[in-house]
C-alpha positions in Angstrom: 6.5 14.0 51.7 10.0 13.9 52.0 10.6 15.1 48.6 8.3 18.1 49.3 10.7 19.0 52.4 13.4 18.5 50.2 12.2 20.9 47.5 11.1 23.5 50.4 14.6 23.3 51.6 16.1 24.1 48.6 13.9 27.0 48.1 14.8 28.4 51.5 18.5 28.0 50.6 18.2 30.0 47.3 16.2 32.7 49.2 18.7 32.6 52.1 21.6 32.8 49.5 20.0 35.8 47.7 19.6 37.5 51.0 23.2 37.0 51.9 24.2 38.7 48.6 21.7 41.5 49.0 22.8 42.3 52.5 26.4 42.2 51.6 26.2 44.4 48.8 24.8 47.0 50.8 27.2 46.5 53.8 29.2 49.5 54.2 32.8 49.3 52.6 36.0 51.4 52.3 36.0 53.7 49.5 37.8 52.4 46.4 41.4 53.6 45.7 41.6 55.6 42.6 43.3 53.9 39.6 44.6 57.4 38.1 48.2 57.1 37.2 48.5 53.3 38.5 49.9 50.7 36.5 47.7 47.5 35.6 49.3 44.8 33.6 46.7 42.3 32.3 47.8 38.7 30.7 45.3 37.8 27.9 44.8 41.2 27.5 44.0 41.4 23.5 40.8 39.5 23.6 37.5 38.8 25.6 37.3 39.6 29.2 40.8 40.8 29.4 40.5 43.3 26.8 37.2 44.4 28.2 38.9 45.1 31.7 41.7 47.1 30.1 39.0 49.2 28.5 37.3 49.8 31.9 40.3 50.3 33.7 41.4 53.0 31.2 38.4 54.7 31.6 39.2 55.0 35.3 42.7 56.7 34.7 45.0 53.9 34.6 48.1 53.1 32.5 47.7 49.9 30.8 50.0 47.1 29.6 48.4 44.6 27.2 50.1 40.8 27.4 49.3 38.0 24.7 51.2 36.1 22.1 49.3 37.6 19.0 50.9 41.0 18.3 48.2 41.8 15.7 45.3 41.1 18.4 47.3 43.2 21.0 47.4 45.9 18.5 44.1 46.1 17.7 43.0 45.7 21.4 45.5 48.9 22.2 43.8 50.9 19.8 40.5 50.4 21.5 41.9 50.8 25.0 43.7 54.2 23.8 40.3 55.5 22.9 38.8 54.8 26.5 41.6 56.4 28.3 40.4 59.2 30.5 43.2 61.6 30.2 46.2 62.4 27.6 49.0 61.5 30.0 47.8 57.7 30.2 49.8 55.1 28.5 48.8 52.1 26.9 51.5 49.4 26.0 51.7 46.1 24.6 54.0 43.1 25.2 54.1 39.7 23.6 55.6 36.8 25.4 55.1 33.2 26.4 53.4 33.3 30.0 54.3 29.5 30.6 57.8 29.7 29.3 61.2 30.6 30.8 60.6 32.6 34.1 63.7 34.9 33.7 62.3 36.0 30.4 59.1 36.8 31.8 60.6 38.6 34.7 62.8 40.7 32.3 59.8 41.8 30.0 57.7 42.8 33.2 60.5 44.8 34.4 60.8 46.5 31.5 56.6 47.4 31.3 57.4 48.7 34.9 60.3 51.0 33.6 57.9 52.3 30.9 54.5 52.6 32.8 55.5 52.5 36.4 55.2 50.0 39.1 52.5 47.2 38.7 49.4 48.2 41.0 47.5 45.4 39.8 48.1 42.4 38.0 45.3 40.7 36.1 45.9 36.9 35.3 43.5 36.5 32.3 45.6 34.5 29.8 44.2 31.0 29.7 42.2 28.6 27.2 39.7 25.9 27.7 39.9 22.2 26.8 36.5 20.3 26.3 36.2 16.5 25.9 35.8 13.2 27.5 39.1 12.5 29.2 40.0 9.3 27.0 39.5 11.4 23.9 41.9 14.4 25.0 45.1 14.6 23.4 48.1 14.4 25.7 49.6 17.3 24.3 46.3 19.4 24.5 46.2 18.5 28.1 50.2 19.5 28.7 49.5 23.1 26.6 46.2 23.9 28.9 48.1 22.9 32.0 50.9 25.2 31.2 49.2 28.1 30.1 46.4 28.1 32.7 48.4 26.9 35.8 51.9 28.2 35.0 50.8 31.3 33.1 49.0 32.5 35.9 51.8 31.4 38.7 54.8 32.8 36.8 53.8 36.3 36.1 52.6 36.5 39.8 55.9 35.5 41.0 57.6 38.2 38.7 55.3 41.1 40.4 54.7 39.7 44.0 58.2 40.9 45.4 57.8 44.5 44.4 54.3 44.6 45.6 55.3 43.5 48.8 58.1 46.0 49.1 55.7 48.8 48.2 53.1 47.8 50.9 50.2 47.6 48.1 49.2 45.7 45.3 46.2 43.8 44.1 46.4 40.3 42.1 43.3 38.9 40.1 43.4 35.3 39.3 40.7 34.5 36.7 39.5 31.2 37.0 35.8 30.1 36.4 32.8 28.2 37.9 34.8 25.0 36.8 37.2 26.0 39.9 34.1 25.2 42.2 32.6 22.4 40.4 33.7 19.5 38.2 31.3 18.6 35.4 31.2 16.5 32.5 33.7 17.3 29.8 35.8 19.3 31.8 38.3 17.0 33.4 41.3 18.6 32.0 40.1 22.2 32.2 38.3 21.7 35.8 42.0 20.5 36.9 43.8 23.4 36.0 41.1 25.8 37.4 41.1 24.0 40.7 44.9 24.4 40.7 44.8 28.3 40.4 42.0 28.4 43.1 44.4 26.6 45.5 47.1 28.7 44.3 45.0 31.8 45.0 44.0 31.0 48.5 47.7 30.0 49.5 49.0 33.4 47.9 46.4 35.5 49.6 47.7 34.2 53.0 51.2 35.0 52.0 50.4 38.6 50.8 48.0 39.9 53.3 50.4 40.8 56.0 52.0 43.4 53.3 48.7 45.0 52.4 48.6 43.0 49.0 45.1 41.7 48.2 44.0 38.8 46.0 40.9 38.4 44.2 39.7 35.0 42.6 37.1 35.7 39.7 34.7 32.8 39.1 32.9 34.0 35.8 30.1 32.0 34.4 30.3 31.1 30.7 31.1 34.4 29.0 30.6 35.6 25.2 34.0 35.9 24.2 35.7 34.2 21.4 37.5 31.5 23.5 33.8 30.6 24.6 32.5 30.4 20.8 35.4 28.1 20.0 34.7 25.8 22.9 31.1 25.6 21.9 32.3 23.8 18.5 34.1 21.0 20.3 31.4 20.4 23.4 29.7 16.8 23.9 26.1 17.1 24.1 26.3 16.1 27.9 28.5 19.3 28.9 26.5 21.5 26.5 23.4 20.6 28.1 24.9 20.8 31.8 26.5 24.3 31.1 23.1 25.3 29.8 22.0 25.2 33.5 24.5 27.8 34.5 24.4 31.6 33.9 25.8 33.3 30.8 27.3 36.8 30.6 29.0 39.4 28.8 33.1 40.3 29.0 32.0 43.9 29.9 29.9 43.1 33.0 32.5 40.4 33.9 35.3 42.8 33.8 33.4 45.6 35.6 32.6 43.3 38.3 36.2 41.9 38.6 37.6 45.3 38.9 35.2 46.6 41.5 35.7 43.6 43.8 39.3 43.6 43.4 39.5 47.3 44.3 37.0 46.4 47.3 39.4 43.8 48.4 37.3 40.6 48.0 38.7 37.4 47.6 35.8 36.0 45.7 34.5 37.9 42.4 31.3 36.4 41.0 28.7 37.3 38.4 25.2 36.1 38.9 23.1 34.3 41.4 24.2 30.6 40.4 28.0 31.6 41.0 27.3 33.4 44.2 25.4 30.5 45.3 28.2 28.3 44.5 30.8 30.3 45.9 29.0 30.2 49.4 28.7 26.5 49.1 32.5 26.2 48.7 33.4 29.0 50.9 35.5 26.5 53.2 38.5 28.4 54.5 38.3 31.1 52.1 38.1 34.6 53.8 34.7 36.4 54.1 34.5 39.9 53.1 32.6 41.0 56.3 31.7 39.6 59.5 28.2 39.8 58.7 28.8 37.8 55.6 30.5 35.3 57.6 27.6 35.1 59.6 25.0 34.5 56.8 27.2 31.9 55.4 27.1 29.9 58.5 23.2 30.6 58.8 22.3 29.3 55.3 25.0 26.5 54.6 22.5 23.9 55.3 20.0 24.9 52.9 22.6 25.8 50.3 24.0 22.2 50.8 20.5 20.6 49.8 20.6 23.1 46.9 23.9 21.7 45.6 22.6 18.1 46.1 19.5 18.9 44.1 21.6 20.3 41.2 24.3 18.0 41.0 21.5 15.1 40.7 20.1 17.0 38.0 23.2 16.9 36.2 23.7 13.4 36.8 20.4 12.8 35.3 21.4 15.0 32.3 24.3 12.6 32.0 22.5 9.3 32.3 19.7 10.3 29.8 22.4 11.3 27.2 24.1 7.8 27.6 20.7 6.0 27.3 19.8 7.9 24.3 23.2 7.0 22.5 22.8 3.3 23.5 19.4 3.1 21.9 20.6 4.9 18.8 23.3 2.2 18.6 
Protein backbone atom coordinates (compact mmCIF):
# COMPACT_ATOMS: atom_id res chain seq x y z
CA UNK A 1 0.00 0.00 0.00
CA UNK A 2 2.78 2.41 0.97
CA UNK A 3 4.63 1.54 -2.23
CA UNK A 4 1.54 2.31 -4.31
CA UNK A 5 1.08 5.64 -2.55
CA UNK A 6 4.71 6.52 -3.15
CA UNK A 7 4.47 5.76 -6.86
CA UNK A 8 1.22 7.71 -7.02
CA UNK A 9 2.90 10.72 -5.43
CA UNK A 10 5.82 10.40 -7.83
CA UNK A 11 3.36 10.49 -10.70
CA UNK A 12 1.62 13.54 -9.25
CA UNK A 13 5.03 15.21 -8.84
CA UNK A 14 5.82 14.67 -12.49
CA UNK A 15 2.41 16.03 -13.52
CA UNK A 16 2.83 19.06 -11.24
CA UNK A 17 6.28 19.77 -12.62
CA UNK A 18 5.05 19.48 -16.18
CA UNK A 19 2.15 21.82 -15.42
CA UNK A 20 4.62 24.29 -13.90
CA UNK A 21 6.70 24.34 -17.07
CA UNK A 22 3.68 24.61 -19.33
CA UNK A 23 2.12 27.50 -17.44
CA UNK A 24 5.45 29.31 -17.11
CA UNK A 25 5.94 29.00 -20.85
CA UNK A 26 2.75 30.93 -21.54
CA UNK A 27 3.24 33.58 -18.87
CA UNK A 28 3.46 36.98 -20.53
CA UNK A 29 7.07 38.18 -20.72
CA UNK A 30 8.76 41.36 -21.80
CA UNK A 31 9.75 41.57 -25.45
CA UNK A 32 13.23 40.22 -26.09
CA UNK A 33 15.92 42.79 -26.85
CA UNK A 34 17.24 42.90 -30.40
CA UNK A 35 20.71 41.54 -31.09
CA UNK A 36 21.26 43.73 -34.16
CA UNK A 37 24.72 45.25 -33.86
CA UNK A 38 25.29 43.90 -30.35
CA UNK A 39 28.58 42.16 -29.56
CA UNK A 40 28.53 38.61 -28.19
CA UNK A 41 31.74 36.95 -27.02
CA UNK A 42 31.59 33.16 -26.79
CA UNK A 43 34.29 31.15 -25.04
CA UNK A 44 34.56 27.58 -26.27
CA UNK A 45 33.05 28.93 -29.46
CA UNK A 46 34.85 26.71 -31.95
CA UNK A 47 32.93 23.48 -31.29
CA UNK A 48 29.71 22.05 -29.92
CA UNK A 49 27.22 24.24 -28.09
CA UNK A 50 29.41 27.35 -28.36
CA UNK A 51 29.65 27.07 -32.14
CA UNK A 52 25.89 26.50 -32.48
CA UNK A 53 25.22 29.47 -30.21
CA UNK A 54 27.42 31.69 -32.40
CA UNK A 55 25.56 30.64 -35.55
CA UNK A 56 22.15 31.30 -33.96
CA UNK A 57 23.23 34.71 -32.62
CA UNK A 58 24.68 35.64 -36.03
CA UNK A 59 21.33 34.82 -37.64
CA UNK A 60 19.77 37.39 -35.30
CA UNK A 61 22.19 40.17 -36.25
CA UNK A 62 24.89 40.02 -33.56
CA UNK A 63 28.60 40.69 -33.99
CA UNK A 64 30.47 37.58 -32.84
CA UNK A 65 33.84 36.96 -31.20
CA UNK A 66 34.78 33.29 -30.92
CA UNK A 67 37.29 32.32 -28.23
CA UNK A 68 39.16 29.01 -27.97
CA UNK A 69 42.72 27.68 -28.03
CA UNK A 70 42.84 25.85 -31.35
CA UNK A 71 43.08 28.42 -34.15
CA UNK A 72 42.25 25.89 -36.88
CA UNK A 73 38.96 25.00 -35.17
CA UNK A 74 38.27 28.69 -34.59
CA UNK A 75 38.75 29.59 -38.22
CA UNK A 76 36.55 26.71 -39.37
CA UNK A 77 33.81 27.79 -36.96
CA UNK A 78 34.15 31.43 -38.03
CA UNK A 79 33.55 30.40 -41.64
CA UNK A 80 30.29 28.69 -40.66
CA UNK A 81 29.22 31.66 -38.52
CA UNK A 82 29.99 34.10 -41.34
CA UNK A 83 27.64 32.15 -43.62
CA UNK A 84 24.83 32.64 -41.09
CA UNK A 85 25.07 36.42 -40.65
CA UNK A 86 21.92 38.45 -41.10
CA UNK A 87 23.52 41.46 -42.80
CA UNK A 88 26.72 42.58 -44.54
CA UNK A 89 27.82 44.88 -41.69
CA UNK A 90 28.11 42.10 -39.10
CA UNK A 91 31.56 41.16 -37.85
CA UNK A 92 32.89 37.73 -36.93
CA UNK A 93 36.26 37.54 -35.18
CA UNK A 94 38.46 34.82 -33.64
CA UNK A 95 40.51 35.05 -30.48
CA UNK A 96 42.92 32.34 -29.32
CA UNK A 97 43.86 32.43 -25.64
CA UNK A 98 44.18 30.46 -22.41
CA UNK A 99 41.08 31.30 -20.36
CA UNK A 100 42.48 29.86 -17.14
CA UNK A 101 45.82 31.67 -17.44
CA UNK A 102 47.00 35.18 -16.63
CA UNK A 103 44.09 37.55 -15.95
CA UNK A 104 45.87 40.63 -17.31
CA UNK A 105 46.38 38.83 -20.63
CA UNK A 106 42.72 37.77 -20.75
CA UNK A 107 41.62 41.33 -19.97
CA UNK A 108 43.90 42.74 -22.66
CA UNK A 109 42.57 40.34 -25.31
CA UNK A 110 38.94 41.02 -24.43
CA UNK A 111 39.53 44.76 -24.52
CA UNK A 112 41.01 44.34 -27.98
CA UNK A 113 37.90 42.42 -29.07
CA UNK A 114 35.70 45.24 -27.78
CA UNK A 115 37.69 47.82 -29.71
CA UNK A 116 37.09 45.78 -32.87
CA UNK A 117 33.45 44.72 -32.45
CA UNK A 118 32.06 47.11 -29.82
CA UNK A 119 31.31 46.72 -26.10
CA UNK A 120 30.32 43.21 -25.09
CA UNK A 121 26.56 42.91 -24.66
CA UNK A 122 26.61 39.20 -23.86
CA UNK A 123 29.33 36.88 -22.56
CA UNK A 124 28.74 33.17 -23.09
CA UNK A 125 30.98 31.00 -20.90
CA UNK A 126 30.95 27.79 -22.93
CA UNK A 127 34.58 26.76 -22.52
CA UNK A 128 34.98 23.60 -20.50
CA UNK A 129 35.68 19.90 -20.59
CA UNK A 130 34.53 16.74 -18.90
CA UNK A 131 36.37 14.35 -16.61
CA UNK A 132 34.92 10.90 -16.14
CA UNK A 133 36.05 8.04 -13.92
CA UNK A 134 36.11 6.85 -10.32
CA UNK A 135 37.87 9.30 -8.02
CA UNK A 136 40.70 6.92 -7.19
CA UNK A 137 41.38 6.38 -10.90
CA UNK A 138 41.64 10.07 -11.82
CA UNK A 139 45.07 11.57 -12.41
CA UNK A 140 45.99 14.57 -10.27
CA UNK A 141 47.00 16.62 -13.30
CA UNK A 142 43.67 15.91 -15.00
CA UNK A 143 41.75 17.05 -11.93
CA UNK A 144 43.75 20.29 -11.82
CA UNK A 145 43.33 20.90 -15.55
CA UNK A 146 39.54 20.42 -15.51
CA UNK A 147 39.17 22.54 -12.37
CA UNK A 148 41.20 25.39 -13.86
CA UNK A 149 39.44 25.34 -17.22
CA UNK A 150 35.87 24.86 -15.99
CA UNK A 151 36.06 27.19 -12.98
CA UNK A 152 38.78 29.77 -13.63
CA UNK A 153 37.93 29.66 -17.34
CA UNK A 154 34.48 30.95 -16.38
CA UNK A 155 35.36 33.36 -13.58
CA UNK A 156 38.25 35.21 -15.23
CA UNK A 157 36.54 36.16 -18.54
CA UNK A 158 33.49 37.26 -16.56
CA UNK A 159 35.66 39.40 -14.31
CA UNK A 160 37.11 41.03 -17.43
CA UNK A 161 33.69 42.15 -18.77
CA UNK A 162 31.50 42.72 -15.71
CA UNK A 163 32.76 46.22 -14.84
CA UNK A 164 31.98 47.51 -18.33
CA UNK A 165 28.52 45.96 -18.26
CA UNK A 166 27.75 47.57 -14.91
CA UNK A 167 28.97 50.95 -16.12
CA UNK A 168 26.74 50.75 -19.21
CA UNK A 169 23.78 49.54 -17.18
CA UNK A 170 23.15 46.54 -19.41
CA UNK A 171 24.63 43.17 -20.24
CA UNK A 172 24.05 39.46 -20.04
CA UNK A 173 26.31 36.69 -18.75
CA UNK A 174 25.63 33.03 -19.51
CA UNK A 175 27.37 30.40 -17.40
CA UNK A 176 27.17 26.98 -19.01
CA UNK A 177 27.13 24.24 -16.39
CA UNK A 178 25.24 20.97 -16.85
CA UNK A 179 22.86 18.71 -14.96
CA UNK A 180 25.99 17.73 -13.02
CA UNK A 181 25.63 21.12 -11.29
CA UNK A 182 22.42 19.87 -9.67
CA UNK A 183 23.20 16.26 -8.84
CA UNK A 184 26.45 14.40 -8.32
CA UNK A 185 26.50 10.98 -9.97
CA UNK A 186 28.86 8.03 -10.20
CA UNK A 187 32.00 8.74 -12.19
CA UNK A 188 31.72 12.53 -12.08
CA UNK A 189 33.42 13.44 -8.78
CA UNK A 190 35.94 15.73 -10.45
CA UNK A 191 33.55 17.11 -13.07
CA UNK A 192 30.57 17.69 -10.76
CA UNK A 193 32.80 19.57 -8.32
CA UNK A 194 33.59 22.13 -11.04
CA UNK A 195 29.97 22.46 -12.15
CA UNK A 196 28.69 22.92 -8.61
CA UNK A 197 31.36 25.60 -8.28
CA UNK A 198 30.19 27.59 -11.32
CA UNK A 199 26.60 27.23 -10.17
CA UNK A 200 27.53 28.93 -6.90
CA UNK A 201 29.48 31.54 -8.87
CA UNK A 202 26.43 32.27 -11.05
CA UNK A 203 24.13 32.64 -8.03
CA UNK A 204 26.50 35.08 -6.31
CA UNK A 205 27.20 37.02 -9.50
CA UNK A 206 23.47 37.41 -10.17
CA UNK A 207 23.05 39.20 -6.84
CA UNK A 208 26.03 41.48 -7.51
CA UNK A 209 24.93 42.32 -11.05
CA UNK A 210 21.17 42.74 -10.68
CA UNK A 211 21.18 46.35 -9.33
CA UNK A 212 23.09 47.43 -12.45
CA UNK A 213 20.67 45.95 -14.97
CA UNK A 214 22.96 43.01 -15.79
CA UNK A 215 21.41 39.54 -15.86
CA UNK A 216 22.99 36.13 -15.29
CA UNK A 217 21.73 32.87 -16.80
CA UNK A 218 22.87 29.44 -15.62
CA UNK A 219 22.51 26.90 -18.44
CA UNK A 220 21.96 23.27 -17.43
CA UNK A 221 22.07 21.29 -20.67
CA UNK A 222 21.55 17.52 -20.71
CA UNK A 223 23.95 15.18 -22.49
CA UNK A 224 24.43 16.85 -25.87
CA UNK A 225 25.66 15.50 -29.19
CA UNK A 226 29.03 17.27 -29.29
CA UNK A 227 32.66 16.22 -29.91
CA UNK A 228 33.27 16.54 -26.17
CA UNK A 229 30.43 14.13 -25.36
CA UNK A 230 31.69 11.64 -27.95
CA UNK A 231 35.12 11.70 -26.30
CA UNK A 232 33.58 11.35 -22.84
CA UNK A 233 31.72 8.19 -23.92
CA UNK A 234 35.04 6.45 -24.58
CA UNK A 235 36.05 6.65 -20.90
CA UNK A 236 32.77 6.29 -19.00
CA UNK A 237 32.54 3.50 -16.43
CA UNK A 238 29.57 1.21 -17.00
CA UNK A 239 27.82 2.59 -13.91
CA UNK A 240 28.13 6.16 -15.17
CA UNK A 241 26.89 5.22 -18.63
CA UNK A 242 23.81 3.42 -17.29
CA UNK A 243 22.96 6.22 -14.86
CA UNK A 244 23.43 8.86 -17.57
CA UNK A 245 21.03 7.01 -19.85
CA UNK A 246 18.28 7.82 -17.36
CA UNK A 247 18.57 11.50 -18.33
CA UNK A 248 17.75 13.24 -21.60
CA UNK A 249 19.81 13.79 -24.74
CA UNK A 250 19.79 16.78 -27.05
CA UNK A 251 21.51 18.51 -29.95
CA UNK A 252 23.78 21.56 -29.68
CA UNK A 253 21.40 23.56 -31.88
CA UNK A 254 18.44 22.99 -29.56
CA UNK A 255 20.50 23.75 -26.45
CA UNK A 256 22.05 26.89 -27.94
CA UNK A 257 18.73 28.34 -29.11
CA UNK A 258 17.13 27.71 -25.71
CA UNK A 259 20.11 29.30 -23.93
CA UNK A 260 19.93 32.41 -26.09
CA UNK A 261 16.17 32.82 -25.67
CA UNK A 262 16.33 32.30 -21.91
CA UNK A 263 19.20 34.78 -21.52
CA UNK A 264 17.34 37.41 -23.55
CA UNK A 265 14.24 36.81 -21.41
CA UNK A 266 16.33 37.35 -18.27
CA UNK A 267 15.79 33.86 -16.84
CA UNK A 268 18.28 32.54 -14.30
CA UNK A 269 17.90 28.86 -15.20
CA UNK A 270 18.05 27.63 -18.79
CA UNK A 271 16.99 24.01 -19.16
CA UNK A 272 16.20 21.61 -21.99
CA UNK A 273 13.82 18.69 -21.49
CA UNK A 274 11.49 17.55 -18.73
CA UNK A 275 14.15 15.78 -16.63
CA UNK A 276 16.37 18.84 -16.33
CA UNK A 277 13.45 21.18 -15.69
CA UNK A 278 12.20 18.97 -12.85
CA UNK A 279 15.71 18.80 -11.37
CA UNK A 280 15.99 22.60 -11.46
CA UNK A 281 12.67 22.94 -9.58
CA UNK A 282 13.77 20.42 -6.96
CA UNK A 283 17.06 22.33 -6.48
CA UNK A 284 15.54 25.82 -6.77
CA UNK A 285 16.46 26.81 -3.20
CA UNK A 286 17.58 30.45 -3.19
CA UNK A 287 17.62 30.83 -6.97
CA UNK A 288 15.27 33.54 -8.30
CA UNK A 289 11.98 32.50 -9.91
CA UNK A 290 11.25 33.94 -13.33
CA UNK A 291 7.74 35.00 -12.28
CA UNK A 292 5.67 35.12 -9.08
CA UNK A 293 3.49 32.38 -10.57
CA UNK A 294 6.52 30.16 -11.02
CA UNK A 295 7.47 30.69 -7.35
CA UNK A 296 3.96 29.75 -6.26
CA UNK A 297 3.93 26.61 -8.38
CA UNK A 298 7.36 25.59 -7.09
CA UNK A 299 6.03 25.91 -3.56
CA UNK A 300 2.95 23.86 -4.42
CA UNK A 301 4.81 21.03 -6.18
CA UNK A 302 8.01 20.69 -4.14
CA UNK A 303 6.70 17.91 -1.89
CA UNK A 304 5.73 15.73 -4.83
CA UNK A 305 8.93 16.53 -6.67
CA UNK A 306 11.00 15.56 -3.62
CA UNK A 307 9.43 12.10 -3.72
CA UNK A 308 10.24 11.93 -7.42
CA UNK A 309 13.88 12.82 -6.63
CA UNK A 310 14.10 10.10 -3.97
CA UNK A 311 12.70 7.58 -6.45
CA UNK A 312 15.28 8.54 -9.13
CA UNK A 313 18.16 8.53 -6.63
CA UNK A 314 17.17 5.07 -5.39
CA UNK A 315 17.04 3.86 -8.98
CA UNK A 316 20.56 5.18 -9.61
CA UNK A 317 21.88 3.59 -6.41
CA UNK A 318 20.45 0.25 -7.47
CA UNK A 319 22.17 0.52 -10.85
CA UNK A 320 25.53 1.10 -9.15
CA UNK A 321 24.97 -1.76 -6.68
CA UNK A 322 23.97 -4.14 -9.48
CA UNK A 323 27.16 -3.28 -11.39
CA UNK A 324 29.26 -3.90 -8.28
CA UNK A 325 27.63 -7.30 -7.69
CA UNK A 326 28.06 -8.21 -11.35
CA UNK A 327 31.80 -7.43 -11.22
CA UNK A 328 32.23 -9.45 -8.03
CA UNK A 329 30.59 -12.46 -9.66
CA UNK A 330 32.91 -12.20 -12.64
CA UNK A 331 35.90 -12.24 -10.28
